[in-house]
N, C-alpha and C positions, 0 to 999 in steps of 0.2 A: 399532671402529663395521659393520663389518659386520656382528658376531657378536653385539652387544649387542642386548637385544631390543626389537621395537618398541616405541614405546608409540601406541596409537592416538591420533587426532587430536580424537576426540571428550572423551579422556582430561583431555587437554591442555587442550580451551577448557572442560570444567566446574571444573579446576584453576584457569582463569585469572578463569574467573566468582568461584568461589567467594572469593579470595584479594579481589578488587576491588569486586563487586555483596555482599559480603556487609558492607563498610566501608562504603558507598555508601546502601546499601537499609537496613539493619539487621534489627532484630526482621521484617522484610518478608519477607526475602530467602528463608528456608525454603519460606514456600509459593509465591515467582514461580521459585524451584529447581525445585518439584514443578510446575508449570506448565511451564515449558520441558522438563520431562521426561516430560510425562503424551502419549498419541494426542493428534493433533493433531486437532482438530473445527472444520467448517467451516462458513462461513455459505450461503446460498443466495442471492447478487446476480439480483433477478428482471429478465428481461431486456425490456424496454419496444418494443424491436423487433418481437417472435416473438408470436404468435397466442396466446395462452394464457393466458386468462381464468381456467380453472381449475386451475393453477397454486398460485397462494395458500392455493385449499381444501386442497389436495391439503396442503399441507403445515402448515398448523394443524390436520389431522388427525394429523400428527405432534407434535405438542405447541410447534410450532415457533411463532417471532410475529419481527415485524419489527419489530428492535432500534432503526430509525431513528425511526420514527414514534411507540415506544413512550418515546424519549428526553425528548421535553418534559413527559409526565407524570410521570418517575422524578424526573428536575432538580425538579420542583416539590415532589415529597413530601422532596427530601434538604435542600429550603433553608425549609421551613417551620422559622419560629421566626425566623428570620434576614433579612436586610435586603437581599443582595444577590438580583440577578434576571438571569435569561439575558439573555445581551447580544444586540443586533437580530440582528447577524451570524448569529450560531450559529442563531437561530429561522427564519431566511432559508433556511440550511442545511440546516436538519432537517427545512424542508416542501418540501424538493426530490422529484424523483420517483423519489428513488434509494429501491427499498425491500429490503431485507438479511433475507431469515428464520434466524434461530439456535434451537437446541433452551436452554432452561432449563441452568442449573449443573448440572452432578453426571449432567447425561443426553447418554450416549453413541450415543444414536440417527445412524447415517450416512445421509443422503441419498442416493436412485437416483441415475445418473450422468444428465447432460442429454441431452434429448429434443427431435429439431427437428419443426419446426411444419409445415406442409403446404408451405410456402416452404423448408424447411430451413434457418430458423436456431433454434439450440437456446437451450430456454426458462428455464435457469437459469445463471451461472455459478459455481462452486465456487469458493471462494478465504478467505482466512484475514478475519474481521472486520473487526476491527483495520485491516487495512490502507484501509480505506473513510474512517476520519476523518479522513484527513489531505484527500482527494475534500471531503470535506463541509466542513472546516476553510477548503478555498479559495473557496468559498461563489458559485461561478461563477452570474453574471448574463445576461440574454439579451442574444446575438449578442456575447458576451466575444471576444477573441483569445486562445486559452489554450498553453501551451506545456508539455508533457509531459517534461521535461528528459534522464529518464532512464527511461525508457516501458517497455521489454522485462522481464517476459514480457508485460507486458499485460494484467491486472486493473484497475489504477487508469485507466488509457485508455478500459476496457473502461466502469467507472463514471461517468468526466466525461462520456463519450457518453449515459449514462443521464437526465443532468439534459435532455438536449434544448434547452439553455441557449447550446453553444457554435456560434459564429459561425464558427469557425475552429478545428480543433486540430491541433498538431503536435507528433506524435509522435514521439520521437529518442532511440536506442540505440546506443553505440559498437559494440557488439557487435553482427556482422552473421547471426550465428548464431541468437540472440535476437528479433533482428529479425524471422525468419522465424518467431519463435514466435507475434511478435504481429501479425504479419500474417498468419495460421491464425485466430487470436482473434476479428481483424476479421471473415474472412469466414465464420465459424461463427455468427458473431452479429449482423452489421451489416449493413444492405438497403445495395444497392451506394452509392443516392443519398446518403444517409447517409456511406458511406467515401469518397467522393470530396471531402467535406468533410476530409478527414484527410488532413495530407501525412507522412510515415513517411521517416526519416530513419536516417544512421550517421554522426552524425558526432561527433568525440572535445565531448564537453558543454562542454566547459572551454573551446572555441572557437568558443563558439553566438553569443558577440555580436558576433563577426565575419563572421557569418553574417549575422542580422536584429537586431542590437541594439537595445532602445527602442522593440520594436511590441508588444508581447503586455499584457495588462489583466491576465491571471492566469496568474503560473507556478509550477508544483507541480516544488520539486526533492526528488527521492527517493533518495536516493543509493545506494550500493553500500555496504556496511558489513561487519559481523562475522558479519550475520546468526545472532544468538544459538540460536533454537532447531534451526536446521539444525544448526550448527557444535556443537551438544551431543547433534546424533540423530546423524548421517551424515556417514561417512568420505567421500562422494564428494565430492570440489571442496569438501576442506573448507579454510577461509582459514586454520585453523591447523595444518596438514602444516608439518612444519622447513621445507619446500624455499617456503615462503609467506608467513615471516618476513617478510623488509624489505617485501613489499606489506602484509602485515599494519601494521606497521610504520607505513607511509605514508598511512593509509587518512584519518587526520583531515585532513594536508594534499590532500589528491584532493578531500574532500567538501567543502575550504572552496574550494578552488577552483572546484568546481561550484556552492556558492553565488552566491560572488563574480559568475559567468557567468551565473548565471539571475536575480541580478537588473538586474545593467548590459542583460538581456535583455527586463527591464521597463519597459510605456511609465513617465514620470512621474506619481506617485498612482496607479502598480499594484499587486497584491500579489502576495506571495512566500509560499511555503508551503516549509517545508523539512522533511525527516523521513525517519529509520530505522526498521529496525526489529532495532534493539540497546538495548541498556540503560546503556552506555559513557557516564558524561559526557562523556568526550574526543571521542566524538564527535555528541555533542549540544548540549547546553550550553554547551562551552568551543568549539564550533566556530564557531556564532549570537555567542558574545562576541567 
């Protein structure tokens, strides 16, 4: 074992994806596979708390557009000739204050690093634009009490605050080191008076119902997962490392326990969004079922 050639974790991950996702996605898998292995393109989430009125024009000069405001128009194009209409909740979500600029498909332009305004708040946050979809689906309404159960490193927490609707936001993550990153993002992007409406904790999310059960209007359960792009591209902290096999196999059970805790944390009639950054049916549909 000591002299056998070491197989990189990324190669193990890609072999696993080729075996399972090709069956799940069929003819779509080659293009999805190419997307996983391409250089990551980020969206620029505008920071509504920063004095940066010039930033949208600057981004538009790069041929970037706000994909959130574009969504209703594109949806209407897709639905021409069909009886289906956009759901009211989706329309309400898309009309929120969230703005995230992305470049067109095939355009590999990189956005400049974020810059501080006169008060030191950074003007935008670079993130995977798909990470906004769970936040939009949560459809936060004015004065909602919101729980982000697995919040770190903090992109979705920041996006939730951009709605301007959170009456109170609880941001929790079991990892103390990742929670430090969350604190840093709040410090860099959010003024103190808004930070005071956010409570940051490091509880095991599976036990949250024992802390504050049945108290939230909206709960986001963005669970730990195989993080497919990272697993296929980065050796560092890769869950497909042979030492982490058992941890990986236990992910669906962990995800189920977190989702159950999220449901119990919600008020009667509240709403829960469950999300991953994995294509695995075992971590998505099967957990929800």
